[in-house]
N, C-alpha and C positions, 0 to 999 in steps of 0.2 A: 484419437478418433473423433470425427465429427458425428454428433448424434441427432442433431435437429436440422431442419431446412434453413432456419434462421442462421445457424452457425455456418452452414454451407455458403449462403449468400454473403455473409460477412467475410469469410475466408477468400472467396473469389474476388471480392472488392479489394482486399488487401493485396492480392497477387497483382491485379490489374493496376494498382496504384504504385507499383514498384517503378523505379526510375528506368525509363527507356522502354517499358513494356508496350507492346502493340497487339491489339486484337487481330487474329488471323482472318484473312478473307475466306480461306477454305482450309479444311484439314480432314484427316482420316487415318485409319490404321490399315496397313497393307501387309499381305503375306508375300514374301519375296521368293522368286525363283532365281537362283544363282547359277553361274557358269559351272560346267562340269570340270573344266580344267582351271579356269580363272575364277576362283571362289569368291573373290571380291567384286566381280562384275555382276551387276544386276541385269538379268535378261527380261524380267517381267515383274510387275507389281499388281496384285489382285486385291481389290477393295470390295467389301460387301455393303458398305455404307459410307457415303461421303457427305461432308457438311459444307454448306456454302452460305456465308453470311448468316450464320445461325449457331446456336449451342455454344456461345462464347465461354460459358462456365466450364463445360467439359474440356475445352481447349486449354483454359487457364490451369485446370487441375493437372492435365498431362504435362504441360510445360513446367509446372512447379515440380512435378515428380522428377524430371531431369535435373532441374536446378538443385533439388534436395540432395542428389548424389554427385554434385559438383560439376555438372556439365554446363559450360558457358553457352548461352544463347545470344547470338548477335541479332537483335531485333531490327537493325538497320538494313539487314540483307533481305532479299525478296522471298527467301524460303528457308526452311529448316527441316532436316531429316535426321532421325536418330533411331537406331535399333533399340527395341525394348528389352529390358531386363525384367525378371520376375518381380524384383523389388518395386519397379515402376508400376506394375499392374496392381500389386498389393497396396501400395500407397494410394493409388487412385481409387481403388475400391473402398478403402477405409474412409476416404473423403466423401464418397458417394453413398455411404452407409444409410442415410435417411431415405434413399430412393431404391435400395436394393430389392425390395419386395414389391415394387410397383412395376406395372407393365408400360411399354411404350417408350422406354429410354434406350434407344438403339446403341448409343455409344457405350452405355454400361453393359448391355447384353453382349456387345462385342468383346469387352474385357473379360467377362465371365467365360466365354467360349475359348478365348485365347489362353486364359489361365489353365484350362483343362488340357489344351493341346500344345502347351508352350514348348518351344525349342529355341535355344540361343541363336541369334542372327537370322531368324526366320521371319520375324515381325518387325515392322518399322512404323513409327509415327511420322506422318508427312504433313507439313504445314506450309501454307502459302500466305505470306504477309502482303506481297504486292504482285500484281500480274505483270511480271517482266519475263524476258526470255528464260525458259527453264534451264536449270543448272544440273539437274539429275534425272535419271530414268524414272525415279519414284514420282517426281513432280510432273513429268510428262503424263504418266498414267493417271495421276490425280486429275489433271486437266481433261484428259480424254473421258474419264468417268463423269466429270462435271457436265461435259457436253452430252454424252450418250444417255445419261440419266435425266437430262433436261433440267438440271439444276442451274446451268449457265446457258444463255442463248448462243446459238451458232454465231461464229465470227467474233465473239466477245472476249476470247482468251488468246493470249500471246503464245503461239507454238513455234515461233521462229527458232531454228536450230535444233528442232526435235530429231530430224533425220540424222544429224551428226552425233547425237548421244545414244540413239537406239542401235542395238547390234542386229546385224542381218543373221538370222538363225533359222534352223530347221524346226518346224512345228510338227509334233506328233501327239495326237489326241490332246491338242491345245496346250501341250507342254513344250517349252523352248529348249533346243539342244544346240550347243555350239557346233558349228561346222568343223572347227578344228578338232573337237573331240571325236566326231565321226570319222574324220580322216585318220586320226592317230589310232583309232580302235577298229577300223573297218574289218581287218582280217579276223580278229577275235570275235567280233559281233556276228559277222556273217557265217563263220565256220561253226559257231555255237548256236546258230539259228536264233540269235537275239537282236538282229539288226532291226531297228524300229521302222514302222510304217511312217514314211514322211508324207504329210498331207500337203505342205507347201513350204516355201522358203521366202521370208519377208521380215521386215523390221516391225511391222504391226501385226497383232493378233486379229482374229475375227470378232466381230461384234457379238455373236452369240456365245462366244467363249466367256464373256464377262457380263453381258446385259440380258435380263429377262424382259422380253417385249410385252406390250399390252395384249390382252386376250384376242382382240380383233385385228392384230397385226400379223401379216403372213410373210415369211421369208422362205422361199422354196429351195434355195441353195445357200448354205452357210458362207460360201466363198464370195457371195455377192455384196456383202456389207462389211466394211472395215471398222475396227474399233475406233471410236471417236465420231462416228456418224450419228445422226439423229433421225429417228423414225417416229413420226407422230402416230397416234392411235388410228387404226383403220388403213394404214399404208400397206400395200401389197408389193412385194419385190418378186417379180417373176424370174424364172430361169432364163438362160440364154445370154442375151447381150446386156442385161441389166447390171448395174454396179453403183454403189454409193460409197464414196471415199470419206476419209476422216474430215471433220469440221465441215460437213455438208449434210444435206438431207431434206426432210419435209416438215412443214409446220402444221399440216392437217392431213386428213385422209387423201391418199394419192395412189394412182396406179403407175408403177415404175417398170418399164420394159426396156429402158435405155440407160444411159450413163449420166450420173450426177457427179461431176468432178469436184475436187476439193474446193471448199468455200462457196459452192453453189447451193442456193436455197430455193425450194419449190413450195409454192403456196397450196392451200387446201383446195381439193377438188380438181387438181390438175392431172393430166394424163401424159406421161412421157413414153411415147410410142416405141415399138420394137426397134432397137438399134439407134435410136435418137441420142444425140450427145450434147450435153450442156458443158461448154468449155469452162475450164478452171482458170485460176489466176496465172498459171504458168503455161497455158496452152493457147495463146493467141488473143488474149483479151486486154493486153497492155496493163495487166494488174488490176483490171476492172472486175471486181467480184460480181457475179451474176445472180440475180434473183429472178425467179419466174413467179408471176403473180397467181392469184386464185383463178380457178376454172380455166386454165389454159390447156391447149393441146399442141404437143410437139409431134408431128407426124413421123412415121417410120423412117429411119435413116436420115432424119433432118439434123442440122447442126445449128445451135444457138450460141452466139458469141456476144450478145448484148443483154442487159436487163430488160425484162418484159413486165408490163403492167398486168392488170386483170383482164380476163376474157380475150386472150390473144391466141392466134393459131399460126403455126409455122407448118406449111404444107410438107408432105412427105418428100424426102429426097433433096430438099433445097437447103442452102447454107445462108444463114443470116449473120454475117460477120460485120465487124465495125465499119469496114470500108466498102461493103456491098452497097451499090446504088439502087434505089427503088423508085419507080414511077408511082406517084400518088394518084389514086382514084377515090372518088367519093369524099373529097376533102370536107365538104359541108357537114356530113354526118360524123366524120372523125373529129371535127372541132367541137361538136356537141358533146362527144364523149370525153374530150380533153380541152375544156374551156380555157385552161391556162396556157395552151400551146396554139400558136397561130400557123396554120398551113398556108404560107404565102409563096411557096416554091412548088415547082412541078416535080422535081427530083431531089431526093434526100439520101445522104448516106445513112446506113442503119444506125450508126452511133448517135445521130441527131434525134432519132426516134425512140431512144432507150427510155424505158419506164412508162411509156404511154399505154393507155388502155384501149381494148377493142380493136387491135391491129390484126389484119389477116395478111400474112406474107405468103406470096405464091409466085409462080412463074407461068407466063403465057406459053402454052404448048406450041403455038404456031410461030410467034415472033421471037420467043426466047427471052422477052423482057421480064425483068424482076419487078413485081407489082406489090404495092401495099394498099389495102383497101379496108373498109369498115367491116369488121366481123359481125355477121348477122345470125350466127349460129349460137346456140346455148350448149355449153360443154357441161355434161352431167355424168358423174360416175354411176355405175350400177350399184345401187344401195345394197343389194343382196350380196355383193362381193366385198363390201367395205363396212 
């Protein structure tokens, strides 16, 4: 047993100096929900705390616990996942002995709680060495947690292939149920009045099933935000047509009454009007991930398919797509707001204007011409609401 902090530091150094050892980029302990028929299939992984480029000593102790019982760890791979045994927890806690009576050590507190609730095959240590395409459901959930808990920035993690690894399941009170199980047991469950209330069917759970938002963040319908989304403090998600997909969200207080598709990022102070849609990388943007800058307004039922700079307006009901042609008005003032861009043409495709500040996209109601001019309005959210 390690009795002093100095001994602990020395032991961690000895572990990290082993041949091939690699410090993890991220890690955590998850409680696993398994299939009702396929017991080896992981349907969901729930984390209460995730580590990102931090607490390397805790990771070293957990990895050593597995090596102590003969489990081989291939540090050349991008990830490592292993179900916990009680002996792993006891070994780790013995190493953490100098810290057991101190507050603020969340990884240690986690082990204490798991020891009290321990069941075989219910808890797993999940470790990410490199940010490559995920190989397991557990790693997908670790990455979703890193995003939604704001440990890792939006678009910074590789989630390619996630859909192929996650199972399409029925969700009842935030618990996943295999559809195959429901089909096989439909008569018994229904005739005994035990058929579960199915809230939705999807591969992803809802944000609020896993993440506790800030006090000044409001989500008026739990179905409107998918796990893996990011909601900055002060963001309001209204009911109706609003939606925030995974790996998408806000970087500051925003009003959201429209759709923020996957990989779309919205800046502080922006208002996504009712039914407005920000296109995702799979919905007509040629893979061009869209950011909406600070203090922008997307009017009701508008569509945005290009990245916008700060202080931009897209009028209600119009679509700003990459190939949409806009007639430039007030070029002189637009150049003042964008000194790095020269407005030397009369007509531009929207894609050519991406990322510029102070643009006002609108349509002439008489001629039908699509026009871009200098935005002279100040977009401000109601502070009382955010």
